[in-house]
C-alpha positions in Angstrom: 0.2 0.3 0.1 1.4 3.8 -0.8 1.2 6.5 0.7 -1.9 7.7 -1.5 -3.7 4.6 -0.2 -4.3 6.8 3.1 -5.7 10.1 1.8 -9.2 10.9 1.4 -11.2 10.0 -1.8 -11.1 13.1 -4.2 -14.8 14.8 -3.8 -13.7 16.7 -7.0 -14.3 13.4 -9.0 -16.2 11.1 -7.0 -19.4 13.3 -5.3 -19.8 13.2 -1.7 -22.9 11.1 -1.7 -21.2 8.3 -3.3 -19.4 5.1 -2.4 -19.1 3.8 1.2 -19.3 6.4 4.0 -16.1 6.1 5.9 -14.5 8.8 8.3 -13.6 11.7 6.4 -13.9 9.5 3.1 -10.7 7.5 4.2 -10.0 3.7 3.2 -11.0 1.0 5.6 -8.3 -1.0 6.8 -7.9 -3.7 9.5 -4.1 -3.5 10.3 -3.3 -0.4 12.6 0.3 -1.1 11.9 -0.3 0.1 8.5 -0.9 3.9 10.0 -0.2 6.5 12.0 -3.7 7.5 13.3 -6.7 5.1 13.1 -10.0 6.7 13.4 -12.7 4.1 14.2 -16.4 4.1 15.7 -17.4 3.1 19.1 -20.8 2.1 18.7 -22.2 1.6 22.5 -24.3 3.5 24.7 -24.5 0.9 27.6 -23.6 3.5 30.0 -26.5 6.1 29.1 -28.4 6.8 31.9 -31.1 9.0 30.2 -31.5 9.5 26.4 -30.0 6.9 24.1 -29.0 6.9 21.0 -25.1 7.6 20.7 -24.8 3.8 19.8 -25.7 5.2 16.2 -23.3 8.0 16.4 -20.4 6.7 14.8 -22.1 6.0 11.5 -23.9 9.2 11.2 -20.4 10.9 12.0 -19.3 9.0 9.0 -21.7 10.1 6.9 -21.5 13.6 7.5 -17.7 13.6 7.6 -18.0 13.2 3.8 -18.4 16.9 4.0 -14.6 17.6 5.4 -11.8 18.3 2.9 -8.5 17.7 3.0 -6.7 20.7 3.9 -7.1 23.0 6.8 -8.8 26.1 6.0 -6.7 28.2 9.0 -3.4 26.5 8.6 -3.6 25.5 5.2 -1.8 22.1 5.8 -3.2 18.7 5.6 -3.1 16.0 8.0 -2.7 13.4 5.1 0.4 14.8 4.2 2.0 14.5 7.6 0.8 10.8 8.5 -0.8 7.5 7.3 -5.1 7.9 8.2 -7.6 5.3 8.0 -10.8 4.1 9.0 -10.3 1.3 11.2 -14.0 0.3 11.5 -15.5 -0.3 14.4 -14.8 -1.4 18.1 -16.6 -4.8 19.0 -19.6 -3.9 21.2 -21.9 -5.9 23.1 -25.3 -4.2 23.8 -26.3 -6.1 26.7 -23.1 -6.5 28.7 -21.3 -3.3 30.3 -18.2 -5.0 31.0 -17.7 -7.1 28.2 -18.2 -4.1 26.0 -15.5 -2.1 28.5 -13.1 -4.9 27.9 -13.5 -5.5 24.2 -13.3 -1.8 23.2 -10.4 -1.4 25.4 -8.5 -4.6 23.8 -9.4 -2.9 20.1 -7.8 0.4 21.3 -4.9 -1.5 23.0 -4.1 -3.4 19.5 -3.7 0.2 17.9 -1.5 1.8 20.6 0.7 -1.7 20.8 1.0 -1.3 16.8 2.0 2.2 17.6 -0.8 3.9 15.8 -2.9 6.9 17.9 -6.3 6.1 18.4 -8.8 8.5 17.6 -12.3 7.1 18.2 -16.0 8.3 17.4 -18.4 7.3 20.2 -20.6 6.3 22.0 -21.1 7.3 25.0 -18.9 8.8 27.7 -18.2 5.4 29.2 -16.7 4.3 26.1 -13.7 6.9 27.1 -12.9 4.2 30.2 -11.9 1.6 28.2 -9.9 4.0 25.6 -7.9 5.3 28.7 -7.3 1.7 29.5 -5.1 1.5 26.4 -4.0 5.0 25.7 -2.2 4.9 29.5 -0.7 1.4 29.2 2.6 2.9 30.1 1.4 5.2 33.0 -1.1 8.0 33.7 -1.8 10.6 31.5 -3.3 14.0 31.4 -6.2 14.9 30.1 -8.2 17.8 28.4 -11.9 17.3 28.9 -14.4 19.4 26.9 -18.1 18.7 28.6 -20.9 20.3 30.1 -20.3 17.7 33.2 -17.8 16.6 35.0 -18.6 13.0 34.8 -16.8 12.6 38.1 -19.6 10.9 40.1 -19.1 7.7 42.5 -22.1 5.6 41.6 -26.0 5.9 40.0 -29.0 3.9 40.9 -28.2 2.3 44.2 -24.6 1.8 43.8 -23.8 1.3 40.1 -20.3 2.4 39.4 -19.9 2.1 35.7 -22.1 4.9 33.7 -21.2 7.7 31.3 -21.6 10.0 34.5 -18.7 7.8 36.1 -15.6 7.4 34.0 -13.2 9.6 34.8 -13.6 9.0 38.8 -13.1 5.3 37.6 -10.1 6.3 35.4 -8.6 8.3 38.2 -9.0 5.5 40.4 -7.4 2.8 38.4 -4.3 5.2 37.9 -5.0 6.0 34.3 -5.3 9.8 35.0 -2.8 11.9 36.7 -5.7 14.3 37.9 -3.1 17.4 38.8 -2.9 17.3 34.8 -6.5 17.3 33.6 -8.2 20.2 32.8 -12.2 20.3 32.4 -13.8 23.2 29.9 -17.5 24.4 29.7 -18.7 22.6 32.9 -22.6 24.2 33.6 -25.9 23.3 34.3 -27.8 22.2 37.5 -25.9 19.3 39.7 -27.6 16.3 41.7 -25.3 17.9 45.0 -21.7 19.3 45.8 -20.6 16.1 46.5 -18.9 15.3 43.1 -17.3 18.8 43.0 -15.9 18.6 46.0 -14.1 14.9 45.0 -13.0 16.7 41.7 -11.7 19.2 43.6 -9.9 17.3 46.4 -7.8 15.4 43.4 -6.5 18.8 42.3 -8.6 18.4 38.7 -8.7 22.3 37.0 -11.9 22.8 36.2 -13.1 25.6 34.0 -16.6 26.5 34.0 -19.1 28.1 31.2 -18.7 31.4 33.2 -15.0 31.6 33.7 -14.5 30.2 30.2 -16.4 33.1 28.9 -14.3 35.7 30.8 -10.9 33.7 29.9 -11.6 33.8 25.9 -10.9 31.1 23.6 -7.0 32.3 23.8 -7.2 32.0 27.6 -8.7 29.0 27.7 -6.5 26.9 25.3 -3.4 28.6 27.6 -4.6 27.4 30.8 -5.5 23.9 29.3 -1.7 23.7 28.0 -0.4 24.8 31.5 -2.5 22.1 33.1 -1.5 19.2 30.7 2.1 20.4 30.6 4.5 18.6 28.4 3.7 14.8 29.2 1.2 12.7 27.0 -1.9 13.8 27.2 -5.9 12.6 26.6 -8.2 14.5 24.6 -11.7 13.9 25.3 -14.6 15.8 23.4 -18.2 15.6 24.6 -20.6 17.0 22.3 -22.9 18.5 24.8 -20.0 20.9 25.7 -21.3 22.6 22.7 -24.7 24.8 23.2 -27.6 22.8 22.2 -28.6 25.3 20.0 -26.1 24.0 17.8 -25.8 20.5 18.8 -28.9 19.2 20.2 -28.6 15.6 19.0 -27.0 14.4 22.5 -28.3 12.6 25.2 -28.1 15.3 28.1 -28.0 18.6 26.8 -27.5 21.7 28.8 -28.3 25.4 27.7 -25.8 28.2 27.6 -22.5 26.1 26.4 -19.6 26.8 24.0 -20.2 28.0 20.6 -18.8 26.0 17.6 -16.5 29.1 16.6 -14.9 29.0 20.2 -14.4 25.2 20.1 -12.5 25.8 17.2 -10.4 28.4 18.6 -9.4 26.7 21.7 -8.8 23.4 19.8 -6.5 25.3 17.8 -4.9 26.8 20.5 -3.8 23.1 21.9 -0.9 22.6 19.3 1.8 22.1 21.4 0.1 19.4 23.8 1.7 16.0 23.3 -1.6 14.3 22.4 -1.4 10.4 22.3 -4.9 9.8 22.0 -8.7 11.4 21.9 -12.4 11.0 21.3 -15.4 12.8 20.3 -18.5 11.1 22.1 -22.0 11.3 22.9 -23.5 12.4 19.2 -27.1 10.8 19.5 -28.9 10.7 16.2 -32.4 10.1 17.3 -32.2 13.7 18.6 -30.4 15.2 15.6 -32.9 16.4 13.3 -31.1 17.6 10.3 -27.7 15.8 11.1 -26.4 19.0 12.6 -24.8 17.7 15.5 -23.0 15.1 13.8 -21.9 17.5 11.0 -20.2 19.3 14.1 -18.9 16.2 15.5 -16.9 15.6 12.4 -15.7 18.7 12.1 -14.2 18.6 15.5 -12.9 15.3 14.9 -11.1 16.8 11.5 -9.6 19.4 14.0 -8.6 17.0 16.5 -7.1 14.9 13.4 -4.9 18.0 12.7 -3.8 18.4 16.2 -2.9 14.4 16.4 -0.9 14.3 12.8 1.2 17.6 14.4 1.9 15.4 17.2 2.8 12.5 15.2 5.1 14.6 12.9 6.9 15.8 15.8 7.6 12.9 17.6 8.8 11.2 14.5 11.1 14.0 13.7 11.9 13.8 17.8 12.8 10.2 16.8 10.5 9.1 19.4 
């Protein structure tokens, strides 16, 4: 397979509505050793506690990602000129067995990491991030830049159940996957059940940037603070689509008003270019609540912004001989 194999289908030659739907119109391959960045779907919402549907997210994001062109509109660079990128299909999941799904998602992501490729997962609900972190942090705890309306640091739901899309990062800290002093959460807002989760998060040394502070800092300030907290070590990027205001992203399980605007998201993400990203995800797109596909289109564009960041990171590590 040559370099050209890992480029998207040319939409000037083949219309966007033609051919199989893959992430960014990239080829589908099975062997992660052939690529630098592996994009894959996580069609699973076994941790969802209210509005279901993220299991269908990867398919709709694939469809909408056909709108993405090769070259970034601001940097004028193409991630496909820096790295080999492909769609690795979907991680295997079990819709009726939560722990089997966590294990199979983690094993799929671990195969990518072991092959030397960088995972970019499209979910799926946010509990899937726990499985992905088990692969990304196999060599030690990582930092995290986390876009979300919610902290996802709850201890349990419904009488002591520990694994839901509201608990993944508390479990990740308990498992030693995250260094909480290198975790920053961006866009947190909305009503809460109690202050217990906030107090636990603060006790761990996690930096929270609620939406009110994000407004005051502005995108450049938020990006600078995220870079400061993440530092120079390996970092995971997790993007919950509900961090965006539901006027722009209604297709999600737990929408919260007064969120980030798409322009702000783009500016913050572009300000993270110096962070050593080792894996990433975009989660919680729920097509049943996404009339017209606008949420999935936004998620596809966010995934492209993240892909560009990952490509820069891969190129820098390659140049540095790491």
